[in-house]
N, C-alpha and C positions, 0 to 999 in steps of 0.2 A: 552438767551434763550437757555436751555440746550441741549445737543444733543440727538437726539432719536435712539435708537438701531433698525437696522434693516430697516431703512427708505430710500426711493427713491427720489432722487432729478429728477425734470422734467426742461428741459431747452429749451424753444422756444421762438420766439420773437411774436408770434402771441397767444393772450391770449386765445382766443376761444379753441386753440388746446391745450394748455399748461391745461386748464380747463378739456377738455374731456380724455385726457392721465390721470390727477391726480384722474378723476373718474373712470376711467377704473382700475387703480391700486388699489384704495381704495375698489372696488368691489371685487378685487382679495385678499384681506386682507392684501395688502402692505399699510403701513402709507406713505404719501408724506410729506417729509421734509421741501418741500418749492418749489417754482418756480422761474425761472428767464429768463430775456429774453436779456441779456448780458453775455459775456463770463466773465467780471469782476465779476459781480454778481455771477456767477456759481462758480467761484473760491472760492468766500468767502464763500457761502452757503456750498460748499464742506467743505472747513478747519472747518468751524463751527460744521457742522452736521454728517460728516463723513458717508455719506451715503453707503448702500452695493450696489449700482447700481444708474446710471444715465443715463435718456433717454436724449439724447444731439441731437438738429437738429444742422444742418451744418450753415446753414445762420441764424445769428443772428443781433439783432441791435447793433449799435458801429461798430467801426473799426476793431475789433478781430471777428474772426468766432468761430463755435463751434469745430472745430477741434484744434484751439490754446487753447481752455478753456481744452479740453480732454487732450491735451498733457500735460499740467500744472498740471492739477489735477492726471493723472497717475503718474507724476514726484512726485508728493508730496503724494499721498496717496495709490497709484495703484488700484483704483477703478474701476471695470469694466463698460465699458460705451457700450449701444446699441446707435448706431446714428441713428436717423430719418433723412430723407430727401425728397424732392418732386422732386427731380433731379435724372434723370437715364443717366446723361451726366457722361463720361468716367472720363472727368477731376474732377468731384466732387468726384466719387468712389476713384479714385487714391487719392485725398486729404485725403480723410476718412482712407485709409490704410496707411498714415503717422503716425498714432496714432495706437494702440492696440486694435482695435474694437472687442468688445465681440461679437457683432452683427449688424445688419443693416436692417432696417425697411424702406419701400419707403410709402410715404404717398399717399392715406389715410390710415390711421393705423386702422384695424378692431380689435375688441376686441380678436376674437380668436387668431389672428397673434400676437398681443402684448403678451398674456397669454402664447401661445407656446414659444416665443422667450425669455421672462422673466424667464419661468421654465428651460429652456435649460441653460441660463447663470447663473441661480442660482443654479441649479443642485438639 
C-alpha cells in the first residue's frame, strides 16, 4: 500500500472511538491513512505512511502504551502527536510529557475541540 501524502494516523484501542475520530478528521478534509490499537501497529503504520499528524491514545492494547509508540515514531520521523486520554491523573499527564506532545485532548472529544487542536498543530 503506497504512502498517502497529508494523512493522519489514528491510534486508539477502542474501535468505536477510532472510527469516530476518523470520521471527524475526514469531515475536516483530512484523509486517515489507518488506525491502530497497539503501539507496535502504530509504529508500523507510521513507518509505512509517514503521516503529517498522529492522534494517539495513551492506553493501548498490548504491553506498550501510546507514549512508547509516540517516542519511537518521533525518533524515527519527528511526526507531531496529539495525545488523547480519558485520564486527568497527574501520572498520566507526566507520562505524556516524556514525549514531545504537540497537543493534548481529554476524552470525550468534541468535533470543535479536535478541529481547533488539529488546526493549531498543523498551522
